[in-house]
PyMOL commands that place a pseudoatom at each C-alpha (Angstrom):
pseudoatom trace, name=CA, resn=GLN, resi=1, chain=A, elem=C, hetatm=0, pos=[10.382, -39.089, 103.676]
pseudoatom trace, name=CA, resn=VAL, resi=2, chain=A, elem=C, hetatm=0, pos=[9.343, -37.843, 107.160]
pseudoatom trace, name=CA, resn=GLN, resi=3, chain=A, elem=C, hetatm=0, pos=[12.039, -37.893, 109.758]
pseudoatom trace, name=CA, resn=LEU, resi=4, chain=A, elem=C, hetatm=0, pos=[11.888, -37.067, 113.489]
pseudoatom trace, name=CA, resn=VAL, resi=5, chain=A, elem=C, hetatm=0, pos=[15.203, -37.000, 115.098]
pseudoatom trace, name=CA, resn=GLU, resi=6, chain=A, elem=C, hetatm=0, pos=[15.497, -36.514, 118.851]
pseudoatom trace, name=CA, resn=SER, resi=7, chain=A, elem=C, hetatm=0, pos=[18.196, -35.302, 121.094]
pseudoatom trace, name=CA, resn=GLY, resi=8, chain=A, elem=C, hetatm=0, pos=[18.854, -33.927, 124.570]
pseudoatom trace, name=CA, resn=GLY, resi=9, chain=A, elem=C, hetatm=0, pos=[18.112, -36.750, 126.931]
pseudoatom trace, name=CA, resn=GLY, resi=10, chain=A, elem=C, hetatm=0, pos=[20.386, -37.749, 129.800]
pseudoatom trace, name=CA, resn=LEU, resi=11, chain=A, elem=C, hetatm=0, pos=[20.731, -37.942, 133.537]
pseudoatom trace, name=CA, resn=VAL, resi=12, chain=A, elem=C, hetatm=0, pos=[19.488, -35.302, 135.920]
pseudoatom trace, name=CA, resn=GLN, resi=13, chain=A, elem=C, hetatm=0, pos=[18.740, -34.981, 139.606]
pseudoatom trace, name=CA, resn=ALA, resi=14, chain=A, elem=C, hetatm=0, pos=[15.180, -34.669, 140.901]
pseudoatom trace, name=CA, resn=GLY, resi=15, chain=A, elem=C, hetatm=0, pos=[14.118, -31.124, 140.855]
pseudoatom trace, name=CA, resn=GLY, resi=16, chain=A, elem=C, hetatm=0, pos=[16.288, -30.303, 137.826]
pseudoatom trace, name=CA, resn=SER, resi=17, chain=A, elem=C, hetatm=0, pos=[15.403, -29.587, 134.221]
pseudoatom trace, name=CA, resn=LEU, resi=18, chain=A, elem=C, hetatm=0, pos=[16.111, -30.974, 130.643]
pseudoatom trace, name=CA, resn=ARG, resi=19, chain=A, elem=C, hetatm=0, pos=[15.200, -29.933, 127.257]
pseudoatom trace, name=CA, resn=LEU, resi=20, chain=A, elem=C, hetatm=0, pos=[14.475, -32.633, 124.611]
pseudoatom trace, name=CA, resn=SER, resi=21, chain=A, elem=C, hetatm=0, pos=[14.600, -31.481, 120.835]
pseudoatom trace, name=CA, resn=CYS, resi=22, chain=A, elem=C, hetatm=0, pos=[12.765, -33.116, 117.803]
pseudoatom trace, name=CA, resn=ALA, resi=23, chain=A, elem=C, hetatm=0, pos=[14.091, -31.998, 114.477]
pseudoatom trace, name=CA, resn=ALA, resi=24, chain=A, elem=C, hetatm=0, pos=[11.253, -32.613, 111.904]
pseudoatom trace, name=CA, resn=SER, resi=25, chain=A, elem=C, hetatm=0, pos=[11.878, -32.876, 108.163]
pseudoatom trace, name=CA, resn=GLY, resi=26, chain=A, elem=C, hetatm=0, pos=[10.349, -34.286, 105.047]
pseudoatom trace, name=CA, resn=ARG, resi=27, chain=A, elem=C, hetatm=0, pos=[7.083, -32.576, 104.718]
pseudoatom trace, name=CA, resn=THR, resi=28, chain=A, elem=C, hetatm=0, pos=[5.086, -29.470, 105.639]
pseudoatom trace, name=CA, resn=PHE, resi=29, chain=A, elem=C, hetatm=0, pos=[3.657, -29.877, 109.163]
pseudoatom trace, name=CA, resn=SER, resi=30, chain=A, elem=C, hetatm=0, pos=[1.022, -27.385, 108.841]
pseudoatom trace, name=CA, resn=GLY, resi=31, chain=A, elem=C, hetatm=0, pos=[-2.273, -29.192, 109.971]
pseudoatom trace, name=CA, resn=TYR, resi=32, chain=A, elem=C, hetatm=0, pos=[-0.280, -31.422, 112.088]
pseudoatom trace, name=CA, resn=VAL, resi=33, chain=A, elem=C, hetatm=0, pos=[0.378, -31.826, 115.730]
pseudoatom trace, name=CA, resn=MET, resi=34, chain=A, elem=C, hetatm=0, pos=[3.616, -32.607, 117.344]
pseudoatom trace, name=CA, resn=ALA, resi=35, chain=A, elem=C, hetatm=0, pos=[3.584, -34.602, 120.477]
pseudoatom trace, name=CA, resn=TRP, resi=36, chain=A, elem=C, hetatm=0, pos=[5.764, -36.379, 123.138]
pseudoatom trace, name=CA, resn=PHE, resi=37, chain=A, elem=C, hetatm=0, pos=[5.151, -39.850, 124.480]
pseudoatom trace, name=CA, resn=ARG, resi=38, chain=A, elem=C, hetatm=0, pos=[7.052, -41.930, 127.088]
pseudoatom trace, name=CA, resn=GLN, resi=39, chain=A, elem=C, hetatm=0, pos=[7.562, -45.438, 127.876]
pseudoatom trace, name=CA, resn=THR, resi=40, chain=A, elem=C, hetatm=0, pos=[9.064, -47.471, 130.772]
pseudoatom trace, name=CA, resn=PRO, resi=41, chain=A, elem=C, hetatm=0, pos=[9.847, -51.167, 130.697]
pseudoatom trace, name=CA, resn=GLY, resi=42, chain=A, elem=C, hetatm=0, pos=[6.771, -53.347, 130.840]
pseudoatom trace, name=CA, resn=LYS, resi=43, chain=A, elem=C, hetatm=0, pos=[4.423, -50.479, 130.532]
pseudoatom trace, name=CA, resn=GLU, resi=44, chain=A, elem=C, hetatm=0, pos=[2.536, -49.010, 127.430]
pseudoatom trace, name=CA, resn=ARG, resi=45, chain=A, elem=C, hetatm=0, pos=[3.738, -45.831, 125.749]
pseudoatom trace, name=CA, resn=GLU, resi=46, chain=A, elem=C, hetatm=0, pos=[1.930, -42.876, 127.303]
pseudoatom trace, name=CA, resn=PHE, resi=47, chain=A, elem=C, hetatm=0, pos=[1.028, -39.429, 126.178]
pseudoatom trace, name=CA, resn=VAL, resi=48, chain=A, elem=C, hetatm=0, pos=[2.961, -36.568, 127.700]
pseudoatom trace, name=CA, resn=ALA, resi=49, chain=A, elem=C, hetatm=0, pos=[2.267, -33.467, 125.892]
pseudoatom trace, name=CA, resn=ALA, resi=50, chain=A, elem=C, hetatm=0, pos=[1.623, -31.910, 122.412]
pseudoatom trace, name=CA, resn=ARG, resi=51, chain=A, elem=C, hetatm=0, pos=[1.250, -28.746, 120.356]
pseudoatom trace, name=CA, resn=THR, resi=52, chain=A, elem=C, hetatm=0, pos=[-0.469, -28.202, 117.074]
pseudoatom trace, name=CA, resn=TRP, resi=53, chain=A, elem=C, hetatm=0, pos=[2.260, -27.017, 114.511]
pseudoatom trace, name=CA, resn=SER, resi=54, chain=A, elem=C, hetatm=0, pos=[-0.148, -24.161, 113.369]
pseudoatom trace, name=CA, resn=GLY, resi=55, chain=A, elem=C, hetatm=0, pos=[-2.113, -22.238, 115.814]
pseudoatom trace, name=CA, resn=GLY, resi=56, chain=A, elem=C, hetatm=0, pos=[0.016, -23.433, 118.822]
pseudoatom trace, name=CA, resn=ILE, resi=57, chain=A, elem=C, hetatm=0, pos=[-2.851, -25.276, 120.748]
pseudoatom trace, name=CA, resn=THR, resi=58, chain=A, elem=C, hetatm=0, pos=[-1.219, -27.259, 123.548]
pseudoatom trace, name=CA, resn=TYR, resi=59, chain=A, elem=C, hetatm=0, pos=[-2.206, -30.467, 125.379]
pseudoatom trace, name=CA, resn=SER, resi=60, chain=A, elem=C, hetatm=0, pos=[-0.619, -31.982, 128.513]
pseudoatom trace, name=CA, resn=ALA, resi=61, chain=A, elem=C, hetatm=0, pos=[-1.118, -35.006, 130.565]
pseudoatom trace, name=CA, resn=ASP, resi=62, chain=A, elem=C, hetatm=0, pos=[-2.180, -34.371, 134.135]
pseudoatom trace, name=CA, resn=SER, resi=63, chain=A, elem=C, hetatm=0, pos=[1.032, -35.814, 135.469]
pseudoatom trace, name=CA, resn=VAL, resi=64, chain=A, elem=C, hetatm=0, pos=[3.168, -33.146, 133.751]
pseudoatom trace, name=CA, resn=LYS, resi=65, chain=A, elem=C, hetatm=0, pos=[0.950, -30.114, 133.822]
pseudoatom trace, name=CA, resn=GLY, resi=66, chain=A, elem=C, hetatm=0, pos=[2.771, -26.959, 135.102]
pseudoatom trace, name=CA, resn=ARG, resi=67, chain=A, elem=C, hetatm=0, pos=[6.192, -28.738, 134.709]
pseudoatom trace, name=CA, resn=PHE, resi=68, chain=A, elem=C, hetatm=0, pos=[6.428, -29.634, 131.063]
pseudoatom trace, name=CA, resn=THR, resi=69, chain=A, elem=C, hetatm=0, pos=[6.040, -27.295, 128.026]
pseudoatom trace, name=CA, resn=VAL, resi=70, chain=A, elem=C, hetatm=0, pos=[6.084, -27.953, 124.458]
pseudoatom trace, name=CA, resn=THR, resi=71, chain=A, elem=C, hetatm=0, pos=[7.463, -25.062, 122.219]
pseudoatom trace, name=CA, resn=ARG, resi=72, chain=A, elem=C, hetatm=0, pos=[8.097, -24.844, 118.388]
pseudoatom trace, name=CA, resn=ASP, resi=73, chain=A, elem=C, hetatm=0, pos=[11.023, -23.300, 116.492]
pseudoatom trace, name=CA, resn=ASN, resi=74, chain=A, elem=C, hetatm=0, pos=[9.866, -22.337, 113.207]
pseudoatom trace, name=CA, resn=ALA, resi=75, chain=A, elem=C, hetatm=0, pos=[13.193, -21.531, 111.812]
pseudoatom trace, name=CA, resn=ASN, resi=76, chain=A, elem=C, hetatm=0, pos=[14.767, -24.811, 112.589]
pseudoatom trace, name=CA, resn=ASN, resi=77, chain=A, elem=C, hetatm=0, pos=[11.602, -26.844, 112.022]
pseudoatom trace, name=CA, resn=ALA, resi=78, chain=A, elem=C, hetatm=0, pos=[11.852, -28.294, 115.373]
pseudoatom trace, name=CA, resn=VAL, resi=79, chain=A, elem=C, hetatm=0, pos=[9.827, -28.842, 118.558]
pseudoatom trace, name=CA, resn=TYR, resi=80, chain=A, elem=C, hetatm=0, pos=[11.157, -28.943, 122.038]
pseudoatom trace, name=CA, resn=LEU, resi=81, chain=A, elem=C, hetatm=0, pos=[9.891, -30.451, 125.362]
pseudoatom trace, name=CA, resn=GLN, resi=82, chain=A, elem=C, hetatm=0, pos=[11.062, -28.349, 128.335]
pseudoatom trace, name=CA, resn=MET, resi=83, chain=A, elem=C, hetatm=0, pos=[10.865, -30.466, 131.446]
pseudoatom trace, name=CA, resn=ASN, resi=84, chain=A, elem=C, hetatm=0, pos=[11.226, -28.671, 134.815]
pseudoatom trace, name=CA, resn=SER, resi=85, chain=A, elem=C, hetatm=0, pos=[10.787, -29.897, 138.297]
pseudoatom trace, name=CA, resn=LEU, resi=86, chain=A, elem=C, hetatm=0, pos=[11.678, -33.383, 137.343]
pseudoatom trace, name=CA, resn=LYS, resi=87, chain=A, elem=C, hetatm=0, pos=[10.762, -36.282, 139.435]
pseudoatom trace, name=CA, resn=PRO, resi=88, chain=A, elem=C, hetatm=0, pos=[12.142, -39.954, 139.498]
pseudoatom trace, name=CA, resn=GLU, resi=89, chain=A, elem=C, hetatm=0, pos=[8.773, -41.113, 137.995]
pseudoatom trace, name=CA, resn=ASP, resi=90, chain=A, elem=C, hetatm=0, pos=[9.540, -39.083, 134.948]
pseudoatom trace, name=CA, resn=THR, resi=91, chain=A, elem=C, hetatm=0, pos=[12.391, -41.572, 134.043]
pseudoatom trace, name=CA, resn=ALA, resi=92, chain=A, elem=C, hetatm=0, pos=[11.456, -43.053, 130.809]
pseudoatom trace, name=CA, resn=VAL, resi=93, chain=A, elem=C, hetatm=0, pos=[12.296, -43.312, 127.050]
pseudoatom trace, name=CA, resn=TYR, resi=94, chain=A, elem=C, hetatm=0, pos=[10.642, -40.264, 125.445]
pseudoatom trace, name=CA, resn=TYR, resi=95, chain=A, elem=C, hetatm=0, pos=[9.515, -40.338, 122.000]
pseudoatom trace, name=CA, resn=CYS, resi=96, chain=A, elem=C, hetatm=0, pos=[8.648, -37.486, 119.659]
pseudoatom trace, name=CA, resn=ALA, resi=97, chain=A, elem=C, hetatm=0, pos=[5.632, -38.048, 117.444]
pseudoatom trace, name=CA, resn=SER, resi=98, chain=A, elem=C, hetatm=0, pos=[3.676, -36.375, 114.637]
pseudoatom trace, name=CA, resn=GLY, resi=99, chain=A, elem=C, hetatm=0, pos=[0.259, -36.813, 113.093]
pseudoatom trace, name=CA, resn=ARG, resi=100, chain=A, elem=C, hetatm=0, pos=[-2.568, -35.090, 111.411]
pseudoatom trace, name=CA, resn=VAL, resi=101, chain=A, elem=C, hetatm=0, pos=[-4.837, -32.943, 113.710]
pseudoatom trace, name=CA, resn=LYS, resi=102, chain=A, elem=C, hetatm=0, pos=[-8.112, -34.705, 114.431]
pseudoatom trace, name=CA, resn=TYR, resi=103, chain=A, elem=C, hetatm=0, pos=[-11.289, -33.779, 116.334]
pseudoatom trace, name=CA, resn=GLY, resi=104, chain=A, elem=C, hetatm=0, pos=[-13.134, -35.213, 119.398]
pseudoatom trace, name=CA, resn=ASP, resi=105, chain=A, elem=C, hetatm=0, pos=[-12.309, -35.728, 122.952]
pseudoatom trace, name=CA, resn=GLY, resi=106, chain=A, elem=C, hetatm=0, pos=[-8.773, -36.789, 123.801]
pseudoatom trace, name=CA, resn=TRP, resi=107, chain=A, elem=C, hetatm=0, pos=[-7.716, -37.784, 120.275]
pseudoatom trace, name=CA, resn=TYR, resi=108, chain=A, elem=C, hetatm=0, pos=[-4.319, -36.453, 120.862]
pseudoatom trace, name=CA, resn=LYS, resi=109, chain=A, elem=C, hetatm=0, pos=[-3.548, -39.000, 123.592]
pseudoatom trace, name=CA, resn=GLY, resi=110, chain=A, elem=C, hetatm=0, pos=[-3.806, -42.106, 121.389]
pseudoatom trace, name=CA, resn=ARG, resi=111, chain=A, elem=C, hetatm=0, pos=[-0.749, -43.580, 119.791]
pseudoatom trace, name=CA, resn=ASP, resi=112, chain=A, elem=C, hetatm=0, pos=[-2.905, -44.413, 116.590]
pseudoatom trace, name=CA, resn=SER, resi=113, chain=A, elem=C, hetatm=0, pos=[-3.233, -40.582, 116.048]
pseudoatom trace, name=CA, resn=TYR, resi=114, chain=A, elem=C, hetatm=0, pos=[0.473, -40.460, 115.055]
pseudoatom trace, name=CA, resn=ALA, resi=115, chain=A, elem=C, hetatm=0, pos=[1.922, -41.737, 111.833]
pseudoatom trace, name=CA, resn=TYR, resi=116, chain=A, elem=C, hetatm=0, pos=[5.383, -40.664, 112.414]
pseudoatom trace, name=CA, resn=TRP, resi=117, chain=A, elem=C, hetatm=0, pos=[7.715, -41.427, 115.280]
pseudoatom trace, name=CA, resn=GLY, resi=118, chain=A, elem=C, hetatm=0, pos=[11.328, -40.603, 116.350]
pseudoatom trace, name=CA, resn=GLN, resi=119, chain=A, elem=C, hetatm=0, pos=[13.794, -43.076, 117.774]
pseudoatom trace, name=CA, resn=GLY, resi=120, chain=A, elem=C, hetatm=0, pos=[13.331, -42.396, 121.413]
pseudoatom trace, name=CA, resn=ASN, resi=121, chain=A, elem=C, hetatm=0, pos=[15.723, -40.768, 123.925]
pseudoatom trace, name=CA, resn=GLN, resi=122, chain=A, elem=C, hetatm=0, pos=[16.337, -41.932, 127.330]
pseudoatom trace, name=CA, resn=VAL, resi=123, chain=A, elem=C, hetatm=0, pos=[15.655, -39.561, 130.358]
pseudoatom trace, name=CA, resn=THR, resi=124, chain=A, elem=C, hetatm=0, pos=[16.799, -40.693, 133.863]
pseudoatom trace, name=CA, resn=VAL, resi=125, chain=A, elem=C, hetatm=0, pos=[15.924, -38.685, 136.982]
pseudoatom trace, name=CA, resn=SER, resi=126, chain=A, elem=C, hetatm=0, pos=[17.812, -39.679, 139.978]
pseudoatom trace, name=CA, resn=SER, resi=127, chain=A, elem=C, hetatm=0, pos=[16.442, -39.167, 143.602]
for i in range(1, 127): cmd.bond("trace and resi %d" % i, "trace and resi %d" % (i + 1))
show_as sticks, trace
zoom trace
């Protein structure tokens, strides 16, 4: 049974940094992509960033490019979302997700591309 367990959220001031962790278990993730989405009340869950488990190809939403980075820890079977230069508009519940690598423009942005989801973790950025 695949499990994605997140940790590391919290409250931070604007301009600060946080790192979210996603511990993955239950299968081999070769051929999969690990992604982060976020959601605020009344809005749809939106793509933030992703990284293929093998090969290390990365994708980022325009809103976080240059500030957020997805890295992988092989030894601990985990992925991380390093968030720097945080802004109040980054406040959201952040979700870790995993799905098989697909092909085509922008496939990684769609929620339907991901079969597995973490429980969500609140990140609050104060101004």
